[in-house]
C-alpha positions in Angstrom: 2.7 -21.5 -12.2 3.3 -17.9 -12.8 0.3 -17.6 -15.2 -2.3 -18.4 -12.5 -5.0 -15.9 -11.5 -3.4 -15.3 -8.1 -0.1 -14.4 -9.7 -1.9 -11.7 -11.7 -3.5 -10.4 -8.5 -0.1 -10.4 -6.8 1.5 -8.6 -9.7 -1.2 -5.9 -9.4 -0.3 -5.5 -5.7 3.3 -4.9 -6.8 2.3 -2.3 -9.4 0.1 -0.5 -6.8 3.0 -0.4 -4.4 5.3 1.0 -7.0 2.6 3.6 -7.8 2.8 4.9 -4.2 6.4 6.0 -4.9 5.3 8.3 -7.8 5.0 11.8 -6.5 2.1 12.6 -8.8 0.0 10.1 -6.8 0.5 11.6 -3.4 -1.4 9.9 -0.6 -2.9 13.2 0.5 -2.7 16.9 0.0 -3.8 19.8 2.2 -5.2 23.0 1.0 -5.0 25.9 3.5 -6.8 29.2 3.3 -5.0 31.5 5.7 -5.4 35.2 6.1 -4.0 36.1 2.7 -2.3 33.0 1.4 -3.3 29.7 -0.1 -0.8 26.9 -0.1 -0.8 23.2 0.0 1.2 20.4 1.5 1.6 17.1 -0.4 2.4 14.2 1.9 3.9 11.3 -0.1 5.2 7.9 0.9 8.7 9.5 0.7 8.0 12.6 2.9 6.3 16.0 3.1 6.5 18.4 0.2 5.3 22.0 0.6 4.8 24.7 -2.0 5.0 27.5 0.6 8.0 28.8 2.4 6.2 29.4 5.7 6.1 25.6 6.6 9.6 24.3 6.3 9.3 20.8 7.8 10.8 18.4 5.3 10.2 15.0 7.0 11.2 11.7 5.6 8.8 8.9 6.5 11.2 6.0 6.2 8.9 3.7 8.0 6.3 4.1 5.3 8.9 3.6 2.6 10.3 0.6 4.3 6.9 -1.0 4.7 6.0 -0.3 1.1 9.4 -1.7 -0.1 8.8 -4.8 2.1 5.4 -5.3 0.5 7.0 -5.2 -2.9 9.8 -7.7 -2.0 7.5 -10.1 -0.2 5.0 -10.1 -3.0 7.7 -10.8 -5.5 8.9 -13.7 -3.3 5.3 -14.9 -3.0 4.8 -15.0 -6.8 7.8 -17.2 -7.3 6.8 -19.6 -4.5 4.1 -21.0 -6.7 5.1 -24.7 -6.1 4.5 -24.3 -2.3 0.9 -23.1 -2.1 0.6 -23.2 1.7 3.6 -21.0 2.2 2.3 -18.7 -0.6 -1.0 -18.5 1.2 0.6 -17.6 4.5 2.8 -15.0 2.8 -0.3 -13.4 1.4 -1.7 -13.0 4.9 1.6 -11.6 6.1 1.7 -9.1 3.3 -1.9 -8.2 4.1 -0.8 -7.3 7.7 2.0 -5.1 6.2 -0.6 -3.4 4.0 -2.8 -2.7 7.1 0.3 -1.3 8.8 0.9 0.9 5.8 -2.7 2.2 5.9 -2.4 2.8 9.6 0.8 4.7 9.1 -0.7 6.9 6.4 -3.6 7.6 8.6 -1.4 8.4 11.5 0.7 10.8 9.5 -2.4 12.5 8.1 -3.7 13.2 11.6 -0.2 14.4 12.7 -0.2 16.9 9.9 -3.8 18.0 10.7 -2.8 18.7 14.3 0.1 20.9 13.2 -2.1 23.2 11.2 -5.3 24.7 12.6 -7.3 25.6 9.6 -6.5 22.7 7.4 -8.8 21.0 4.9 -7.6 17.7 3.7 -8.2 16.4 0.2 -7.4 12.7 -0.1 -6.0 11.7 -3.5 -6.0 8.3 -5.2 -2.8 7.2 -3.5 -4.5 7.2 -0.2 -6.9 4.4 -1.3 -4.3 2.3 -3.2 -3.5 0.2 0.0 -7.2 -0.7 0.3 -7.2 -2.0 -3.3 -4.0 -3.9 -2.5 -5.7 -5.5 0.5 -8.7 -6.7 -1.6 -6.3 -8.1 -4.3 -4.3 -10.0 -1.6 -7.4 -11.6 -0.2 -8.6 -12.5 -3.8 -5.2 -14.1 -4.4 -5.4 -16.0 -1.1 -8.8 -17.3 -2.2 -7.5 -18.6 -5.5 -4.4 -20.1 -3.8 -6.6 -21.9 -1.4 -8.8 -23.2 -4.2 -5.7 -24.5 -6.0 -4.6 -26.3 -2.9 -8.0 -27.8 -2.3 -8.0 -29.0 -6.0 -4.6 -30.6 -5.6 -5.6 -32.3 -2.3 -8.8 -33.7 -3.8 -7.0 -35.1 -6.8 -4.5 -36.7 -4.4 -7.3 -38.5 -2.6 -8.5 -40.0 -5.9 -5.1 -41.8 -6.5 
């Protein structure tokens, strides 16, 4: 059923994935202190945004956007597969793999931007940690799906 605990956890995973698309919750920001300028680069799920003219590298990270969109779609599909708990459990683990890929991609793009600038100081914002929260929520949902399946199987033995 949709009102189960694991459905709430999965819905929170969707909300956190949607929050990654909001520019105000950028995954990371860089603050540079050069010779006479201070500027920052905000790297978001959708690309790199600068407030300085000296770095004009607009990059679109479609891989991160695609993985995040896939997480949203698979989690929606997982919520509505409530009558097939084993498929739902496997989907939770597949989504967790995609969340780990998203975290690895965000880390890779962070290091890529750090290599391009010599005197960079990174400041990680809340969006950088949202996939970690998603991972915890997915494993909690998997735990409750497994508990539901065990309950159904134990009641089937009593019949």
